[in-house]
C-alpha positions in Angstrom: -33.9 37.8 -16.2 -35.4 37.6 -19.7 -32.0 37.1 -21.2 -31.3 34.2 -18.8 -34.6 32.6 -19.7 -33.8 33.0 -23.4 -30.3 31.5 -22.9 -31.8 28.6 -21.0 -34.3 27.9 -23.8 -31.5 28.0 -26.4 -29.4 25.6 -24.4 -32.4 23.3 -24.0 -32.7 23.2 -27.7 -28.9 22.6 -28.1 -28.2 20.3 -25.1 -24.8 19.4 -26.5 -23.7 23.0 -25.8 -25.1 22.7 -22.3 -23.0 19.5 -21.8 -19.8 21.2 -23.0 -20.3 24.3 -20.9 -21.0 22.3 -17.8 -18.0 20.0 -18.4 -15.8 23.1 -18.7 -17.1 24.4 -15.4 -16.9 21.0 -13.6 -13.3 20.5 -14.8 -12.4 23.9 -13.4 -14.0 23.1 -10.0 -12.3 19.7 -9.9 -8.9 21.2 -10.6 -9.6 23.8 -7.9 -10.1 21.1 -5.3 -7.1 19.2 -6.6 -4.9 22.2 -6.0 -6.9 23.4 -3.0 -7.0 26.8 -4.7 -9.3 28.4 -7.4 -6.5 30.8 -8.4 -4.1 27.9 -9.0 -6.7 26.2 -11.1 -7.0 29.4 -13.3 -3.1 29.5 -13.5 -3.2 25.8 -14.6 -5.8 26.7 -17.3 -3.5 29.4 -18.8 -0.1 27.8 -18.3 -1.0 24.3 -19.2 -4.0 24.8 -21.6 -3.3 21.5 -23.4 -3.7 19.4 -20.3 -6.6 21.5 -19.0 -8.3 20.8 -22.4 -7.4 17.1 -22.1 -9.1 17.0 -18.7 -12.1 18.8 -20.1 -12.4 16.2 -22.8 -12.4 13.4 -20.3 -15.1 15.0 -18.2 -17.1 15.9 -21.4 -16.8 12.3 -22.6 -18.6 11.0 -19.5 -21.1 13.9 -19.3 -22.1 13.6 -23.0 -23.6 10.2 -22.2 -26.4 12.1 -20.6 -27.6 13.1 -24.1 -28.7 9.5 -24.6 -31.3 9.7 -21.9 -34.7 11.5 -21.9 -34.1 12.8 -18.4 -30.8 14.2 -19.6 -30.5 17.0 -17.0 -30.6 14.5 -14.2 -27.8 12.5 -15.7 -25.9 15.6 -16.5 -26.1 16.6 -12.9 -25.3 13.1 -11.7 -22.0 13.0 -13.7 -21.1 16.5 -12.5 -21.7 15.5 -8.8 -19.5 12.4 -9.3 -16.6 14.3 -10.7 -16.9 17.0 -8.1 -17.0 14.3 -5.4 -13.9 12.8 -6.8 -12.2 16.2 -6.7 -13.2 16.7 -3.0 -12.0 13.2 -2.1 -8.6 13.9 -3.8 -8.3 17.1 -1.9 -9.0 15.4 1.5 -6.5 12.5 0.7 -3.8 15.0 -0.2 -4.2 16.7 3.1 -4.4 13.4 5.1 -1.9 11.2 3.4 0.0 13.4 1.0 -0.9 11.3 -2.1 -3.8 11.8 -4.5 -6.8 9.8 -5.2 -6.0 6.7 -7.4 -8.1 4.0 -9.0 -6.7 1.5 -6.6 -8.3 3.3 -3.7 -11.6 1.9 -4.7 -10.1 -1.6 -4.7 -8.9 -1.2 -1.1 -12.1 0.6 0.0 -13.1 -2.4 2.1 -10.0 -2.4 4.2 -9.8 1.4 4.2 -13.1 1.6 5.9 -11.7 -0.5 8.7 -9.3 2.3 9.7 -11.5 5.3 9.0 -12.1 5.8 12.7 -8.3 6.5 13.1 -8.5 9.3 10.6 -11.9 10.9 11.4 -13.5 12.1 14.6 -17.0 10.9 15.2 -18.6 14.3 14.4 -16.6 14.4 11.2 -17.8 11.0 10.2 -21.4 11.9 11.0 -21.1 15.2 9.0 -19.8 13.3 5.9 -22.5 10.7 6.1 -25.1 13.4 6.5 -23.7 15.3 3.5 -23.8 12.1 1.4 -27.4 11.4 2.4 -28.4 15.0 1.7 -26.8 14.8 -1.8 -28.5 11.4 -2.5 -31.8 12.7 -1.4 -31.4 15.8 -3.5 -30.6 13.7 -6.6 -33.6 11.5 -6.0 -35.9 14.5 -5.8 -34.2 15.9 -8.9 -34.8 12.6 -10.7 -38.5 12.5 -9.8 -39.1 16.2 -10.8 -36.9 16.1 -13.9 -38.9 16.4 -17.1 -38.5 14.0 -20.0 -37.1 15.6 -23.1 -36.6 14.6 -26.7 -33.4 12.8 -27.4 -31.6 14.2 -30.4 -29.9 11.0 -31.4 -28.0 12.1 -34.4 -26.5 15.2 -32.7 -25.7 13.2 -29.6 -23.9 10.5 -31.5 -22.0 13.0 -33.5 -20.8 14.7 -30.3 -19.9 11.4 -28.7 -17.8 10.3 -31.7 -16.2 13.7 -32.1 -15.2 13.8 -28.4 -13.9 10.2 -28.6 -11.8 10.8 -31.6 -10.4 14.1 -30.2 -9.7 12.5 -26.9 -8.0 9.5 -28.5 -5.8 11.9 -30.6 -4.9 14.0 -27.5 -4.0 11.0 -25.4 -1.8 9.6 -28.2 -0.2 13.0 -28.6 0.8 13.3 -25.0 1.9 9.7 -24.6 3.9 9.3 -27.8 5.8 12.6 -27.3 7.8 14.0 -24.4 4.9 15.9 -23.1 4.4 13.4 -20.2 6.9 10.9 -18.8 6.5 7.2 -19.3 6.1 6.8 -15.6 4.7 9.2 -13.0 7.4 8.8 -10.3 5.9 11.6 -8.2 2.1 11.1 -8.3 1.2 14.2 -6.4 3.4 16.4 -8.6 2.1 14.6 -11.7 -1.5 15.4 -10.8 -0.5 19.0 -10.3 1.3 19.2 -13.7 -1.0 17.2 -15.9 -4.4 17.6 -14.2 -6.6 15.5 -12.0 -8.9 14.0 -14.7 -6.0 12.7 -16.9 -3.9 11.3 -14.1 -6.9 9.7 -12.3 -8.0 8.1 -15.6 -4.6 6.7 -16.1 -4.7 5.2 -12.6 -7.9 3.4 -13.6 -6.7 1.8 -16.8 -2.9 1.8 -16.8 -1.7 -1.6 -15.6 1.4 -3.8 -15.8 4.8 -3.3 -17.4 4.7 -2.0 -21.0 6.6 -4.0 -23.6 10.1 -2.4 -23.8 11.5 -1.6 -27.2 13.8 -4.3 -28.5 12.3 -7.0 -26.3 12.9 -10.5 -27.8 14.1 -13.9 -26.8 17.6 -13.1 -28.1 17.7 -9.9 -26.1 16.9 -11.7 -22.9 19.3 -14.6 -23.6 22.1 -12.1 -24.3 21.4 -10.2 -21.1 21.4 -13.4 -19.1 24.8 -14.3 -20.6 26.2 -10.8 -19.7 24.9 -11.1 -16.1 26.4 -14.6 -15.7 29.8 -13.4 -16.9 29.7 -10.4 -14.6 28.9 -12.3 -11.4 31.9 -12.8 -9.2 32.9 -16.2 -7.9 32.0 -16.3 -4.2 31.1 -18.9 -1.6 27.5 -19.0 -0.7 26.5 -18.7 3.0 23.1 -19.3 4.4 22.4 -17.2 7.4 18.9 -16.3 8.5 17.7 -13.3 6.5 15.3 -11.0 8.3 13.8 -8.0 6.5 12.0 -5.4 8.7 9.9 -2.7 7.2 9.2 0.0 9.7 6.0 2.0 9.2 6.7 5.7 8.4 10.1 5.5 10.1 12.6 8.2 9.5 15.3 9.9 11.5 13.5 13.2 12.4 16.8 14.9 13.1 17.1 15.2 9.3 14.5 18.0 9.4 16.5 21.2 9.4 15.5 23.6 12.1 13.6 21.0 14.2 14.9 20.4 17.8 14.1 17.7 20.3 14.4 17.4 24.1 16.5 14.3 23.5 17.6 12.1 20.5 14.4 10.3 19.5 16.3 7.4 18.0 19.5 6.8 20.0 19.7 3.1 19.1 19.1 3.5 15.4 21.6 6.4 15.4 24.2 4.0 16.9 23.4 1.3 14.4 23.9 3.7 11.5 27.4 4.5 12.8 28.4 0.8 13.3 26.8 -1.1 10.5 26.1 -0.7 6.8 23.6 2.1 6.2 22.5 4.8 3.8 19.6 6.6 2.2 16.8 4.4 0.7 14.8 5.7 -2.2 11.2 4.5 -1.9 8.4 4.7 -4.5 5.9 6.5 -2.4 5.3 9.3 0.1 3.0 9.4 3.2 1.1 6.2 2.2 1.5 3.2 -0.1 3.2 0.9 2.3 2.5 -2.2 0.1 4.3 -0.7 -2.9 7.6 -0.2 -1.0 7.0 -3.7 0.4 6.6 -5.1 -3.1 9.9 -3.6 -4.3 11.8 -5.0 -1.4 10.2 -8.5 -1.7 10.7 -8.8 -5.5 13.6 -6.5 -6.4 11.3 -5.0 -9.1 10.7 -1.3 -9.5 7.1 -0.2 -8.8 7.6 2.7 -11.2 7.7 0.3 -14.2 4.1 -0.7 -13.5 0.9 1.2 -14.1 0.1 4.6 -12.8 -0.7 4.3 -9.1 -0.9 0.5 -9.5 -0.8 -1.7 -6.4 0.6 -5.1 -7.6 -1.0 -6.7 -4.5 -4.4 -5.8 -5.9 -3.7 -6.6 -9.6 -1.5 -9.4 -11.0 -0.5 -10.8 -7.6 -4.1 -12.1 -7.2 -3.6 -14.3 -10.3 0.0 -15.3 -11.0 3.2 -16.0 -9.1 6.0 -13.5 -9.2 9.7 -14.1 -8.7 10.6 -13.0 -5.3 13.3 -13.4 -2.7 11.0 -15.9 -1.0 11.0 -18.2 -4.0 14.8 -17.6 -4.6 15.9 -18.4 -1.1 13.5 -21.4 -0.8 15.5 -22.9 -3.7 18.5 -22.7 -1.4 16.8 -24.5 1.5 15.2 -21.6 3.3 11.7 -21.4 4.8 9.9 -18.2 3.9 7.8 -16.4 6.5 5.8 -13.2 6.5 4.8 -11.2 9.6 2.5 -8.1 9.9 1.0 -6.8 13.1 -2.2 -5.7 11.4 -5.0 -7.6 9.8 -4.1 -10.3 7.3 -6.6 -9.0 4.6 -5.1 -5.4 4.5 -4.0 -4.9 0.8 -5.0 -8.5 0.3 -1.8 -9.8 1.8 -3.5 -13.0 2.6 -3.7 -13.7 -1.1 -0.6 -11.8 -2.5 1.8 -13.5 -0.1 0.9 -16.9 -1.5 1.8 -15.7 -5.0 5.1 -14.3 -3.6 6.2 -17.7 -2.3 5.7 -17.4 1.4 5.1 -20.5 3.4 3.6 -18.9 6.5 2.0 -15.6 7.3 1.6 -14.4 10.9 -0.8 -11.5 11.1 -2.3 -9.8 14.2 -5.0 -12.5 14.3 -2.3 -15.0 15.3 -0.3 -12.8 17.7 -0.5 -13.2 21.5 0.0 -10.4 24.0 -0.7 -7.5 21.6 -0.6 -4.0 23.0 -1.8 -0.9 21.3 -0.9 2.8 21.1 -3.3 5.7 21.6 -4.7 5.5 18.1 -5.3 1.8 18.3 -2.4 0.6 16.1 -0.5 -2.5 17.5 2.8 -1.6 19.2 5.7 -3.2 17.3 7.3 -4.9 20.4 5.1 -7.9 19.6 7.1 -8.5 16.5 10.2 -9.7 18.4 8.5 -12.9 19.6 6.9 -13.4 16.2 10.3 -13.3 14.5 11.8 -15.6 17.1 8.9 -18.0 16.6 9.7 -18.2 12.9 13.4 -18.8 13.5 12.6 -21.5 16.0 10.1 -23.2 13.8 12.7 -24.8 11.5 16.1 -26.4 11.8 17.4 -24.7 8.6 17.8 -21.1 7.5 14.8 -18.8 7.5 13.8 -15.7 5.4 11.5 -13.5 7.4 9.7 -10.5 5.9 8.3 -8.4 8.7 6.0 -5.3 8.3 5.4 -3.1 11.2 2.5 -0.7 11.9 3.0 1.3 15.0 4.3 4.5 13.3 1.1 4.7 11.2 -0.9 8.0 11.1 -3.2 9.8 11.2 -1.1 11.8 13.7 -3.3 13.6 16.2 -2.8 17.1 17.7 -5.1 16.6 20.7 -3.3 14.2 23.0 -2.2 15.9 26.2 0.6 13.4 26.9 1.8 11.7 23.7 5.2 10.9 25.3 8.3 12.4 27.0 10.0 13.9 23.9 9.1 17.5 23.0 9.5 19.1 19.6 10.2 22.7 18.7 10.6 24.4 15.3 10.3 28.1 14.6 7.6 29.0 12.1 5.8 25.6 12.2 2.1 25.6 13.0 1.2 24.6 16.6 -1.1 21.8 15.4 1.7 20.4 13.2 4.1 20.6 16.1 1.7 18.6 18.2 1.4 16.0 15.4 5.2 15.8 15.2 5.4 15.3 18.9 3.0 12.3 18.8 4.9 10.9 15.8 8.3 11.3 17.3 7.3 9.6 20.5 5.9 6.7 18.5 9.1 6.1 16.5 11.0 6.5 19.8 9.1 3.5 21.0 9.9 1.7 17.7 13.6 2.5 18.4 13.2 0.7 21.8 11.7 -2.2 19.9 14.7 -2.4 17.6 17.0 -2.5 20.7 15.0 -5.4 22.2 14.9 -7.3 18.8 18.6 -7.1 18.2 19.4 -8.0 21.8 17.2 -11.2 21.3 18.9 -11.9 17.9 22.3 -11.5 19.4 21.6 -14.2 21.9 21.0 -16.8 19.2 23.4 -19.4 18.1 22.4 -19.0 14.5 23.8 -16.4 12.1 21.4 -13.6 11.3 21.4 -10.7 8.8 18.8 -8.1 9.6 17.8 -5.5 7.0 15.7 -2.6 8.5 14.3 0.4 6.8 11.5 3.0 6.7 8.8 2.4 4.1 8.0 6.1 3.4 7.9 9.6 5.1 5.2 10.2 7.6 2.1 12.1 6.5 2.5 14.9 9.1 0.9 18.0 7.8 2.6 19.4 4.7 5.8 17.4 4.8 7.0 19.3 1.7 7.5 22.3 3.9 10.3 20.6 5.8 11.8 18.3 3.2 13.3 19.0 -0.2 11.7 17.4 -3.3 14.5 14.9 -3.4 14.2 13.9 0.2 10.5 13.4 0.0 11.2 9.9 -1.4 14.2 9.0 0.8 14.2 7.1 4.1 17.1 5.2 5.6 18.2 1.6 6.0 20.7 -0.3 8.2 22.0 -3.9 7.6 22.9 -5.4 11.0 24.4 -8.9 11.4 25.8 -11.0 14.2 28.2 -12.6 11.8 31.9 -12.3 12.4 32.6 -10.3 9.2 33.2 -6.7 8.4 30.1 -4.6 7.4 29.6 -3.9 3.7 30.5 -0.3 2.6 27.8 2.3 3.1 25.8 2.9 0.0 22.6 4.8 -1.0 20.1 2.4 -2.5 16.7 2.1 -4.0 14.1 -0.1 -2.1 14.3 -2.7 -4.9 18.1 -3.0 -4.3 18.4 -3.3 -0.5 17.8 -7.0 -0.1 20.1 -7.8 -3.1 22.8 -5.8 -1.4 22.5 -7.7 1.8 22.6 -11.0 -0.1 25.7 -9.9 -2.0 27.3 -9.6 1.4 26.8 -13.4 2.0 27.5 -14.5 -1.5 24.0 -15.3 -2.6 23.6 -14.5 -6.3 20.6 -16.6 -7.2 17.5 -15.0 -8.8 17.0 -13.0 -11.9 16.4 -9.6 -10.3 19.0 -10.2 -7.6 21.6 -10.9 -10.2 21.0 -7.8 -12.3 21.2 -5.6 -9.2 24.5 -7.2 -8.2 26.0 -6.8 -11.7 24.3 -4.1 -13.7 23.4 -1.3 -11.3 26.2 0.9 -12.6 25.3 0.5 -16.3 23.8 3.5 -18.1 20.8 1.4 -19.3 20.2 -0.3 -15.9 16.6 0.9 -15.6 15.8 -0.3 -19.2 17.4 -3.7 -18.5 15.4 -4.1 -15.3 12.2 -3.3 -17.3 13.2 -6.0 -19.9 13.4 -8.6 -17.2 10.3 -7.6 -15.4 8.3 -7.7 -18.6 9.7 -11.0 -19.6 9.0 -12.6 -16.1 5.4 -11.3 -15.8 4.0 -10.5 -19.2 6.4 -11.8 -21.9 7.7 -15.1 -23.0 9.4 -15.9 -19.7 12.6 -16.6 -21.7 14.6 -16.3 -18.6 13.2 -19.6 -17.5 13.0 -21.3 -20.9 9.5 -20.2 -21.6 7.7 -21.3 -18.4 7.2 -19.7 -15.0 8.8 -22.2 -12.6 7.0 -20.8 -9.5 3.7 -22.0 -8.1 1.4 -20.4 -5.7 2.0 -21.7 -2.1 -0.5 -23.1 0.3 -0.1 -20.3 2.8 -0.1 -21.4 6.5 -1.5 -18.7 8.8 0.6 -18.4 11.9 3.7 -20.3 12.8 2.4 -21.7 16.0 -0.4 -24.2 15.4 -3.7 -23.4 17.0 -5.4 -26.5 18.4 -8.2 -27.6 20.7 -7.1 -30.0 23.4 -10.2 -30.3 25.5 -13.6 -29.0 26.7 -15.3 -28.8 30.1 -18.6 -27.4 31.4 -19.2 -25.8 34.9 -22.2 -23.9 36.1 -23.6 -23.5 32.6 -20.3 -22.2 31.2 -18.4 -24.2 28.6 -14.6 -23.7 28.4 -12.7 -24.7 25.3 -9.0 -25.5 26.1 -6.2 -25.4 23.6 -3.1 -23.6 22.5 -2.3 -20.2 20.9 -5.8 -18.8 21.0 -6.1 -15.0 20.4 -9.0 -12.5 20.6 -9.8 -13.4 17.0 -10.5 -17.0 17.8 -14.1 -18.1 17.4 -15.5 -21.4 18.4 -17.8 -23.5 16.1 -19.8 -26.5 17.3 -20.9 -28.8 14.5 -20.2 -26.1 12.0 -22.3 -23.5 13.8 -20.7 -20.3 15.1 -20.9 -19.7 18.8 -20.6 -16.5 20.9 -17.0 -16.7 22.1 -15.2 -14.9 24.9 -11.5 -14.9 24.8 -10.0 -15.7 28.3 -6.4 -16.5 27.5 -4.1 -18.1 24.9 -5.2 -21.4 26.4 -8.9 -20.9 27.1 -12.1 -19.7 25.3 -15.5 -19.4 27.0 -19.0 -20.3 25.6 -22.0 -19.1 27.6 -25.3 -21.0 27.5 -23.8 -23.8 25.3 -24.1 -27.4 26.4 -22.0 -29.9 24.5 -22.9 -33.5 23.9 -20.8 -36.5 23.2 -19.4 -36.6 19.7 -20.0 -32.9 19.1 -17.3 -31.5 16.8 -15.6 -28.4 18.1 -13.3 -26.2 15.9 -11.8 -22.8 16.4 -11.6 -20.4 13.4 -9.5 -17.2 13.2 -11.8 -14.5 11.9 -10.8 -10.9 11.0 -12.7 -7.8 12.2 -14.2 -7.7 8.7 -15.6 -11.3 9.3 -13.1 -13.0 6.9 -12.2 -16.6 7.9 -8.5 -17.2 7.7 -8.0 -20.7 9.1 -9.7 -23.4 11.1 -8.3 -26.0 13.5 -8.6 -29.7 13.2 -12.0 -30.8 14.7 -12.0 -32.0 18.3 -14.6 -34.6 19.1 -16.2 -34.2 22.5 -15.8 -37.5 24.5 
């Protein structure tokens, strides 16, 4: 005991030593959570000492700031708690969604809280809140009881500068050598190889496309010339182009050893045999829908951007980006986006306007929505939404549709998740139950595909439909049943009602799939589209893509003679116009009549929000409200997070 007191006194006199020792311990704890194993953290320490030391320096850099405060032990403990909390959060996210904690998770926290009830049971949520309150209370008590101590300014500043210089040198060492790749293609594996602190820090600060070696105006002009010469001479056709991204959709029969009471995807299986199909390499696993979506919409590789970056949350909130929406609009198309979830998720309500879409139909504008057991919208509603887009114009349409029904978390406690049973020797019973729920959800999605294609087949217009899964589902430890290569592969099918032979089957990346479909109808316009159609077999294809992406977004925009030709669109929410056509009052109840109302329609009278009851697509009810002549009535679509999307033209009460 006396020795411990003596050591404590010495550490108190040399607080910089206390900081370094605590940082070492905290980094070990964080790596234990990141690997879900203390033993694996020790193995990481001895097999990758350079990266463990790098993580230690990052933790120490933050914790050494505590030396600048008189209540340094409180600040020391606060930084330690924050790092350990990050490690615990990373551990939970790896279990739930198979991808680690990234800086962008804090940017999407608002929308993430909206679905937390689908991932946590009530008692789990209460336990987490209680634990947080307990930690906060303990820190407040610690702050109050913590003694003020002398600040050793000179020693503190020397330590801060020394850590900063050493950390800078280490980061330059790993980034300018082959110790780490330029891009973390597999985030979960990268966190495991290079440590949580380093990879998480990269995700906080690494943004955009780095300037490629050799980038110049002449390089871009030469590349453009090569692309133009390589493009074949074809006749352009303008069929409707529909792109359908299916949430967590895969063919589960790919899982070796797993058996089913019947084929979960009979229709999709038949489509693969009759039409163009193949594997699709996507940039994410278990989550990150918006990044697969970004690749498909733009033809750009997400891996060329910052670590864990979500373009929807970064540059697509500030500048337009070349996309197939802009490209096809130049050919006379109208560009529509559809998503059967809230418009604000991943800030699509903002990003879509910078991607060139004219309309965006989110769940707030959909009629007759139905929901699965978890509360996700069932995808059958998308058929009518797609038809509404096609019927809204006389010319060709480009429709980007994002589904949601297959979304997790996949439960293991539903007694009757559906008719299809799942068996697999050696798989945990709870995981089998989750697979059964998942398989029955995508079975319903298969029925939706059948209904959609039946409806599209009945049209007089030509249609090309590209459908694909955005990523593998986060069902337990998916790496147990898929190889590392297959973890990033889904499948796609290109269906068409055109009287032409299907294109050859080909395995593609997500950023290539729309370009391949456009190649089948002779559409070559667009920078990224053209490079995919002409340079995909070149050895330096990836480098050439990066050149163009940098030029279009961060460089001189030499592709377009130095100026971005695209402008943000005025996004119209919903294809069908919501309007008020009349009001009436009976027995103290006021009814607002109109068209295309939904449960997210809220009535305002003279600019004041009213308690609104949704009755039908043509009627909303107001209780206890009496309207007078000349009152102005409007209807606003409001998300569950209280965000106003659009408002009708005012209706003046006669």
